[in-house]
C-alpha positions in Angstrom: -8.0 -14.8 7.5 -5.6 -14.6 4.6 -2.5 -12.5 4.7 -0.2 -10.8 2.1 3.5 -10.4 2.8 4.7 -6.9 2.1 8.1 -7.5 0.7 9.2 -3.9 1.2 9.7 -4.8 4.8 9.6 -8.7 5.0 12.6 -10.7 3.8 14.4 -7.5 2.8 17.7 -9.4 2.9 16.7 -11.5 -0.1 16.2 -10.6 -3.8 12.6 -10.0 -4.6 12.0 -13.3 -6.4 13.5 -15.2 -3.4 11.4 -13.2 -1.0 8.3 -14.2 -2.9 9.3 -17.9 -2.5 9.9 -17.3 1.2 6.5 -15.8 1.6 4.9 -18.9 0.0 6.9 -21.2 2.3 5.8 -19.2 5.3 2.1 -19.6 4.5 1.2 -16.2 3.0 -1.5 -16.4 0.3 -0.4 -13.2 -1.5 2.5 -10.7 -1.7 2.9 -7.0 -2.3 5.9 -4.7 -2.6 7.0 -1.1 -2.6 9.4 -0.3 -5.5 10.4 -3.4 -7.5 11.7 -1.5 -10.5 15.4 -2.5 -10.2 14.3 -6.2 -10.7 13.4 -7.3 -14.2 9.6 -7.9 -14.3 10.2 -11.3 -16.0 12.0 -12.5 -12.9 9.2 -11.4 -10.6 6.6 -12.9 -12.8 8.4 -16.2 -12.9 8.5 -16.4 -9.1 4.8 -15.5 -8.9 3.9 -18.2 -11.4 6.1 -20.7 -9.6 4.5 -20.1 -6.2 1.0 -19.3 -7.4 0.9 -16.1 -5.3 -0.8 -13.0 -6.6 1.0 -9.6 -6.4 -1.5 -7.3 -4.8 0.2 -4.1 -5.4 3.2 -1.8 -5.8 4.0 1.9 -5.4 4.8 4.7 -7.8 8.4 6.0 -7.6 9.2 8.4 -4.7 11.3 10.6 -7.0 14.5 12.0 -5.7 14.8 10.1 -2.4 18.3 11.6 -1.6 16.7 15.0 -2.1 14.0 14.2 0.4 11.1 13.3 -2.0 8.5 10.7 -1.1 6.2 10.8 -4.1 5.5 13.2 -6.9 1.8 13.4 -7.7 0.8 16.3 -5.5 3.8 18.4 -6.4 2.9 21.4 -8.5 5.2 21.8 -11.5 6.2 18.1 -11.4 3.3 16.8 -13.5 5.5 15.4 -16.2 7.6 13.4 -13.7 4.6 12.3 -11.8 2.9 10.9 -14.9 6.1 9.2 -16.0 6.2 7.5 -12.6 2.5 6.4 -13.1 3.3 5.1 -16.5 6.3 3.2 -15.1 4.1 1.6 -12.4 1.4 0.7 -14.9 3.9 -1.0 -17.2 5.4 -3.0 -14.4 2.1 -3.9 -12.8 0.7 -5.0 -16.1 3.7 -7.2 -16.8 3.4 -9.1 -13.5 -0.3 -9.0 -13.1 -0.4 -6.7 -10.0 -3.9 -5.7 -9.0 -3.3 -2.3 -7.5 -1.0 0.7 -7.7 -0.4 3.1 -4.8 0.1 6.6 -6.3 2.3 8.4 -3.8 1.4 12.1 -3.3 4.6 13.4 -1.8 5.4 16.4 0.5 3.1 19.3 -0.4 0.3 21.2 1.1 -2.4 23.6 0.0 -5.1 24.0 -2.7 -2.7 23.9 -5.6 -1.2 20.7 -4.4 -4.7 19.2 -4.1 -5.6 20.3 -7.7 -2.3 18.8 -8.9 -3.0 15.5 -7.0 -6.5 15.2 -8.4 -5.3 15.8 -11.9 -2.6 13.2 -11.7 -5.0 10.7 -10.0 -7.5 11.3 -12.9 -4.6 10.5 -15.3 -3.7 7.4 -13.3 -7.3 6.1 -13.1 -8.0 6.6 -16.8 -4.8 4.9 -17.8 -5.2 2.0 -15.3 -8.8 1.1 -16.0 -8.1 -0.5 -19.4 -5.7 -2.9 -17.5 -8.2 -3.7 -14.8 -5.9 -2.1 -12.2 -7.1 -0.2 -9.2 -5.4 3.0 -8.1 -4.9 3.4 -4.3 -4.2 6.4 -2.2 -2.8 6.1 1.4 -2.8 8.6 4.2 0.6 8.6 6.0 1.1 9.6 9.6 2.9 12.9 10.3 5.4 11.3 12.6 7.0 9.1 9.9 6.2 11.4 7.0 5.8 15.0 8.3 4.5 17.3 5.5 3.1 14.5 3.4 0.0 15.7 1.5 -2.4 13.0 2.5 -2.7 12.3 6.3 -6.2 11.2 7.2 -8.9 8.9 5.9 -11.4 11.7 5.8 -9.2 13.7 3.5 -8.7 10.7 1.3 -12.4 9.9 1.1 -13.1 13.5 0.1 -10.7 13.2 -2.8 -12.1 9.9 -3.9 -15.6 11.3 -3.9 -14.5 14.4 -5.7 -12.8 12.5 -8.5 -15.6 9.9 -8.7 -13.4 7.4 -10.6 -14.6 3.8 -10.2 -11.1 2.4 -9.8 -9.9 4.8 -7.2 -9.8 3.3 -3.7 -8.4 3.9 -0.2 -5.4 2.0 1.2 -6.4 1.6 4.8 -3.3 1.1 6.9 -4.3 0.4 10.5 -0.9 1.6 11.7 -1.1 5.0 10.1 -4.8 5.4 10.9 -4.3 4.7 14.6 -1.5 7.2 14.9 -3.4 10.0 13.1 -7.1 9.3 14.0 -7.6 6.3 16.2 -11.1 4.6 16.3 -9.8 2.1 13.8 -12.6 -0.5 13.9 -15.3 2.1 13.4 -13.4 3.8 10.6 -13.1 0.4 8.9 -16.9 0.0 9.1 -17.5 3.6 7.9 -15.1 3.4 4.9 -15.4 -0.2 3.9 -17.1 0.5 0.6 -14.2 2.7 -0.5 -11.3 0.4 0.8 -9.2 -1.3 -1.8 -6.6 -2.8 0.5 -6.0 -3.1 4.3 -2.5 -3.2 5.9 -1.4 -3.6 9.5 1.5 -3.3 11.9 1.8 -2.8 15.6 1.5 0.7 17.0 3.6 2.7 17.8 6.8 0.8 16.7 5.5 -0.7 13.4 6.6 -4.2 14.4 4.8 -7.5 14.2 1.1 -7.3 15.2 1.4 -9.2 18.4 2.0 -6.3 20.8 1.3 -2.6 21.1 -1.8 -0.5 21.5 -3.9 -2.2 18.8 -5.4 -5.6 19.6 -5.3 -7.3 16.2 -7.2 -10.5 17.0 -10.2 -8.2 17.6 -9.5 -6.1 14.5 -9.1 -9.2 12.3 -12.4 -10.6 13.6 -14.1 -7.3 12.9 -12.8 -7.2 9.3 -14.0 -10.8 8.8 -17.4 -9.9 10.2 -17.6 -7.0 7.8 -17.3 -9.4 4.9 -13.9 -8.2 3.7 -12.2 -11.4 2.5 -9.2 -10.2 0.5 -5.7 -10.9 2.0 -4.6 -8.3 4.6 -1.2 -6.8 4.1 1.5 -7.5 6.7 3.5 -4.3 6.3 5.6 -4.3 9.5 9.3 -4.1 10.3 10.6 -7.2 12.0 13.1 -6.6 14.8 15.0 -9.7 13.9 14.6 -12.1 11.0 11.3 -12.2 9.2 10.9 -15.9 9.9 11.3 -15.4 13.6 8.7 -12.7 13.6 5.9 -14.9 12.2 4.5 -16.4 15.4 1.5 -14.2 15.2 0.3 -16.0 12.1 -0.1 -19.3 13.9 -1.5 -17.8 17.1 
């Protein structure tokens, strides 16, 4: 198995370029991040070229975080802001060669929110396809993100099938899926054709994948048997230093 270090959680105490170098030294074969926009893209690109690691993806802006926002693309009346965030992500991703952009929906519910999200996803997919970039949508659990528009894989798959864009895929985070739906291995099998990236963390504490209610050696073996060979995203929160949390990789 190959693993991608999510630098939104791992080596958070280091500037992003140094975190990329740390991921290389630790044996990761790829990296991904959340919101890199405060770091000049040229610095990130230089670290990626130095290490030879690909950047698998980044997120669109959350919006007004202090005001409680966590994404913009499902918020009726905020289309201009949502599309500006998509444009920002596309520009940054193109500059560093990132493969995927996670378009964050935000806190909204109802039919109007769904129409807004689909329209913004259509804009994102049409804009991204010329750059060879895949758009991802990710269901978030309602314990960490109560009120978030997208909460289950079934809801995400319905949106993907409704839009029908060839570059719209599901971000399958085992942590979120287990908390909301369970039956992770069967859902991986069922949705594999629509999955653009897989992430993992222990459940329920979102720590390293060496404890908790999901048995990751079995899940990793299942993913391998399914023929999925892209790096899996380690998006967990270390309880101590990141380096001290990496024993699971060698085990």
